[in-house]
C-alpha positions, 0 to 999 in steps of 0.5 A: 499481455503487458505489464502496464495498462492505460485506463481513464475510468475504473469500469473500463478496466479489463479484469480478466486480461489484467489478471492474466498478465498479473499471473504471468509477470507477478505485478501489473501497473494501471496508469492514468486512473489518478491525476499526478497533480492531485496525488502530489498535492496530497503528498504535500499536505501529508508532509505539511501535517507530519510531526515526528513527535506524533509517531506511536507504536502499537501493541496487540491490544490496541488494534482498533487504533487503525480505525482512527487517524493515527500515526505509527512508526513500524520497526523491528522483526515482527512475527518472530522467527518461525520461518521466513514468511512469518518474520517481517522486518521493517522500518517505515511510517504509517499514516492511518486515515480511515474513510469515516474520519476527518480528512486531515491530509485532503486525500479522501478522493484518492483513497476512495478511488483506490478503494473502488478499484479494489472493490471492482476487482472483487466484484463488490459494491463500490462503497464496500468497507468504507463506513464505520461499521462491520460489513456482513463479512466482518471486514473494513477498508484500512486506508492509509499512507506509508512513508519509507524514509531515506536513510534505510526505510525498508520492508523485508520480503513477505506475503500478506498472510493477514490480508489473505485471511480477510480475502477468504472471508469473502470466499476469494481464493486470491487476495489482490493488493492495490497500492498507489505510487505517490513518489518518483524514484530518481526524484524523491529518492535515489535507490531502493523501492518496491519489488516483487520476486519472480523465479527467485529474482527481484523485480523493482517495479518502481524503476518504471512506475510513475506518480499516480500509477496503481501497482497490483500483485496477488497473495502468492507473490513475495514482495517488499521494499528495498532499502531507500537511499541506504547510503544516508544516515537514518533520521526518523524525523525526515519527511523525505523518501518513498510514499504510497497509499493503500486501502487494504481489507482488514478484519474488523 
């Protein structure tokens, strides 16, 4: 078994072997399914279109905003104080870009491909959840880009409890999270980055990940993002930092 698998085609992925490694290492990297140049071009477009004044916050009544092109800044101690796994402090930005909305970041191809990798692991139709309508399971694909700014962008250790609920609606016991790496540690930012916890030890997978890699972990895995360049002063308007793409199944 190994942590990094090289595939050029989605349907070449050996799911059983990958999942076996995932259970052992708590994360797996799929490499060569995306072209680095294409991912970097999308990142350039995101940075070009990004306007700090477009940042919004959202209350519980505005859930449907995630089904639109919508720029959200997420910060604070979400979830209250009812135990560590119910509290999820964070400081990062989300660019929601649903697959049925205008392709403002020219990232439709990579978001669709990431969705189809996810659907392949779930044994779903390749286009499951990509349309502006509720699936028979009451789910949809929440496609988005996330930006963890230099100067302390972070996400505290947690489990994806809402995504786990969505997986259960599909009759799936384990939820798998698929994130596309868009930046390189050491080049786009110097310290921090995505991690998983294994045997109470922090494993920073972005020490070995490359732009275009897909990182997978499952719903049993505690994960988060260590402070991005915390030696720098926070600046909400900065475009610099860590970027990833995600296509998670959410409840409609």
